N, C-alpha and C positions, 0 to 999 in steps of 0.2 A: 203194217198189215193192212190189207185192203178192207174197206168197210162194207162192200157189197156182199149181200147174203145170198144163199142158194135160192131162197124164195123170190128174190128179185129177178131171177133169170126168166126171160120170156117163155122158155120151154120147160120150166120147172114141173108143172102139173102132169106133163106127158112123158117126161124123160125117165129112162130106166138105166142110164149109164151108172155103173158102180163108182167110177172115178169122176169127180166133179171139181173143176178148178176153183169153184166158189166155196167148196167144203174145206174149212180150216183143218179138218182132221183127215184129209184124203189119204195121208200116208198110213193110216190105220186100216184102210180098206184093201180089199183083194180084187185084182183084175185078172181074169182068165181069158185066154185066147177065144175069140168069137163073141165075147160079150159086147153089148152096145158101147159106143164111144160118144162122148159129149160132142154134139154138133159143132159147138164153138171151138173146141180143141181142134177138130178137123179143119175148120175154116181158118184158124190162126196160122197154120203152116203154109197156106197158099200164097202165091205172089200177090203183092199189094193188099195184104190182109188188113193192115191198119186203116187204109183208105176205105176198104169195104165195110169195116166195123163202123167207122165214122159216118158213112153214108147210110147205115141201116139202124143199128141198135145203140150206137154210141161207143165210147171208149172204156168204160169201167170194166166190162167183162174182158176186153182185150188186155187191159193192165193186170187184171187178176191172173189171167193165163200166163202172161209174161213173167210173173214172179214164181210160177210153179212148174212150167212145162219141162224145163231141163231135168228137174228132179223126178218128175213123173216118167219121162222118157227113159231115164236111167234105171228107175226102179222096176218098170214093167216093160219087158222086151216085146211082148206081142203088141202093146200099145205103141211103142216106138216104131215098129214095122208098119202098123196101120197108118201112122202119121206120115211116114216116108211115102207110102202109096198115095196118100191124100194130097201131097205136094204136087203131084202130076195131074191133078184134075182141076176143073174150073170151080169157081166159087158158086155156092148156092144161096148166099146171103141176098135177100131182096132189098133193093135200094129203098130208102125212106121215101115217103110221098114227096110231093113237090116243094115241101117246106125248105129244103136245102138248096133248091135250084134258084137261079137268078129269075127275076120276073119274066124276062123274055123267054127263057127256057121253060118256065112253068106254063106260060101261055101256049107255047108250042105243044107241050105235052097234052094240055087240056084240049086244044084244037084237034090234035091227032086222035085222042080218045073219042071225041065226038064223031069224027069221020069213021072210026072203026066199028061203031055200033050201028 
């Protein structure tokens, strides 16, 4: 079982999704068509999702979703359909600051930012 908790999610305070991949008891919850969907569930199904997660928030949430998404999709048909639609859209995950970039790339980004303002 994954050790990450719901309160560890960067969106925890503002999230209103009834199904959370970090909730160990998600299967006791109800999901109805039209209700909010976890941002990270929607991002998980997109192309290159693992790379996107690594470049932004890290892998623990990705791994938590990996363990439960099939069961969630099977249990909640409206959620499954929403995830299918999400596969066809681009990622909204914001890359991490320059910490993950090579020094040359980080300097280029800093130089570009200085020119933009």
